[in-house]
C-alpha positions as CSV (number, residue, x, y, z in Angstrom):
1,M,-48.2,-151.7,99.0
2,S,-51.2,-150.7,96.6
3,D,-53.5,-147.6,97.4
4,K,-56.3,-149.6,95.8
5,K,-59.2,-150.3,98.2
6,V,-60.1,-154.0,98.8
7,I,-63.7,-154.4,98.6
8,N,-64.7,-157.8,99.9
9,F,-67.5,-159.5,97.9
10,R,-70.1,-160.7,100.3
11,N,-71.3,-163.5,98.0
12,C,-75.1,-162.8,98.8
13,D,-77.8,-160.7,97.9
14,L,-79.1,-157.4,99.5
15,D,-82.1,-159.1,101.0
16,S,-81.6,-157.8,104.8
17,E,-81.1,-154.6,106.8
18,L,-77.6,-155.8,107.5
19,E,-76.5,-156.2,103.8
20,I,-78.2,-152.6,103.1
21,T,-76.4,-151.1,106.0
22,E,-73.0,-152.5,104.7
23,L,-73.7,-151.2,101.3
24,M,-74.4,-147.7,102.6
25,K,-71.4,-147.8,104.6
26,R,-69.2,-148.6,101.7
27,F,-70.8,-146.4,99.3
28,Y,-70.8,-143.2,101.5
29,S,-67.5,-143.7,102.6
30,D,-66.3,-143.3,98.9
31,V,-69.0,-140.5,98.2
32,A,-67.6,-138.5,101.1
33,Q,-64.1,-138.6,99.5
34,D,-64.9,-138.4,95.8
35,D,-63.6,-135.4,94.0
36,L,-66.9,-134.4,92.4
37,L,-69.3,-135.5,95.2
38,G,-67.5,-134.8,98.2
39,H,-67.8,-131.2,98.0
40,V,-71.5,-131.3,97.7
41,F,-72.1,-133.6,100.6
42,N,-69.2,-132.2,102.9
43,D,-69.1,-128.5,102.1
44,V,-72.7,-127.5,100.8
45,A,-74.9,-129.9,102.5
46,H,-72.7,-130.3,105.6
47,V,-73.9,-133.9,106.1
48,D,-73.6,-135.4,109.5
49,W,-72.5,-138.7,108.3
50,N,-73.6,-140.7,111.2
51,E,-77.2,-139.3,111.0
52,H,-77.2,-139.6,107.3
53,L,-76.3,-143.4,107.2
54,V,-79.1,-144.3,109.5
55,K,-81.6,-142.2,107.6
56,I,-80.5,-143.6,104.0
57,K,-80.3,-147.2,105.3
58,D,-83.9,-146.7,106.4
59,F,-84.7,-145.2,103.0
60,W,-83.3,-148.2,101.1
61,C,-84.8,-150.7,103.6
62,R,-88.2,-149.1,102.9
63,M,-87.6,-148.8,99.1
64,L,-86.2,-152.3,98.5
65,L,-87.6,-154.6,101.4
66,G,-90.8,-152.7,102.5
67,I,-89.3,-152.4,106.0
68,G,-87.8,-149.9,108.2
69,D,-88.7,-146.6,110.1
70,Y,-87.9,-144.3,107.3
71,R,-89.8,-140.8,107.4
72,G,-88.9,-138.0,105.1
73,N,-89.0,-136.5,101.8
74,P,-85.8,-137.0,100.2
75,L,-86.9,-134.4,97.2
76,E,-87.5,-131.8,99.7
77,S,-83.9,-132.4,101.4
78,H,-82.4,-132.1,97.9
79,V,-84.3,-129.0,96.8
80,K,-82.6,-127.2,99.9
81,I,-79.1,-128.3,98.8
82,H,-79.9,-127.2,95.3
83,Q,-80.9,-123.8,96.3
84,L,-77.4,-123.4,97.9
85,E,-75.6,-124.8,95.0
86,N,-77.1,-126.1,91.8
87,F,-77.0,-129.8,91.1
88,T,-75.3,-131.1,87.8
89,H,-75.9,-133.9,85.6
90,D,-72.3,-134.9,86.2
91,E,-72.9,-135.1,89.8
92,F,-76.0,-137.4,89.4
93,R,-74.1,-139.6,86.9
94,R,-71.2,-140.0,89.4
95,W,-73.5,-140.9,92.2
96,L,-75.2,-143.5,90.1
97,E,-71.8,-144.8,88.8
98,L,-70.5,-145.2,92.2
99,F,-73.6,-146.8,93.6
100,Q,-73.8,-149.5,90.8
101,A,-70.1,-150.2,91.1
102,H,-70.4,-150.7,95.0
103,V,-73.5,-153.0,94.5
104,D,-71.7,-155.0,91.9
105,A,-68.4,-155.2,93.8
106,G,-70.2,-156.6,96.9
107,W,-73.5,-158.3,96.2
108,E,-75.4,-160.3,93.3
109,G,-78.9,-161.5,93.1
110,P,-82.5,-160.1,92.4
111,Y,-82.3,-157.5,95.2
112,A,-78.9,-156.3,94.1
113,Q,-80.4,-155.7,90.5
114,E,-83.5,-154.1,91.9
115,I,-81.6,-151.6,94.0
116,K,-79.8,-150.5,91.0
117,R,-83.0,-150.1,89.2
118,K,-84.5,-147.9,92.0
119,A,-81.3,-145.9,92.2
120,V,-81.6,-145.1,88.6
121,K,-85.3,-144.0,89.0
122,V,-84.5,-142.0,92.1
123,A,-81.5,-140.1,90.0
124,L,-83.9,-139.6,87.0
125,V,-86.7,-138.1,89.1
126,H,-84.4,-135.9,91.2
127,S,-82.5,-134.8,88.1
128,R,-85.7,-134.0,86.1
129,L,-87.2,-132.1,89.0
130,L,-84.3,-130.4,90.3
131,I,-82.2,-129.5,87.0
132,G,-85.4,-129.4,84.7
133,E,-84.4,-132.2,82.5
134,P,-83.9,-136.0,83.2
135,L,-80.5,-137.6,83.4
136,D,-79.3,-139.4,80.3
137,V,-77.9,-142.7,82.0
138,L,-76.5,-145.9,80.7
139,L,-78.1,-148.5,82.7
140,T,-75.8,-151.4,84.0
141,I,-78.3,-153.7,85.2
142,D,-79.9,-156.8,84.0
143,E,-82.9,-156.2,81.7
144,K,-85.0,-159.0,83.3
145,K,-87.0,-157.5,86.3
146,P,-86.3,-159.8,89.2
147,D,-89.1,-161.2,91.4
148,V,-88.7,-159.1,94.5
149,K,-91.1,-156.8,96.5
């Protein structure tokens, strides 16, 4: 039997709270176990995963669909973690790599493309403000901007 994780392609877009919730569960399950990112989330930030999944789902629902109860300042949260242990470009790159891979493995459509665009922007802004210089990333998203909110 293989150790490879089977990720079921959902054959739909990220156009609902249900789909964004599923993406966040899949993505952060891997983040928590990742050799590079797991340490930051588990040992430095001491993330309460149940709480984080609800909050991050609300964040992406607000960012992508304009719905949800997200209240907070993601930069402020990351500043607190950065004060404990400096973030690196490698960590931001790995976060984006995993994020994009999970979107591509499960979803397709304009919202799937748009969430990847927005994730790149989040990583660029956070890296610039926390590290002092923007992240150099390769975008693996369609160049044509989709017609979404």
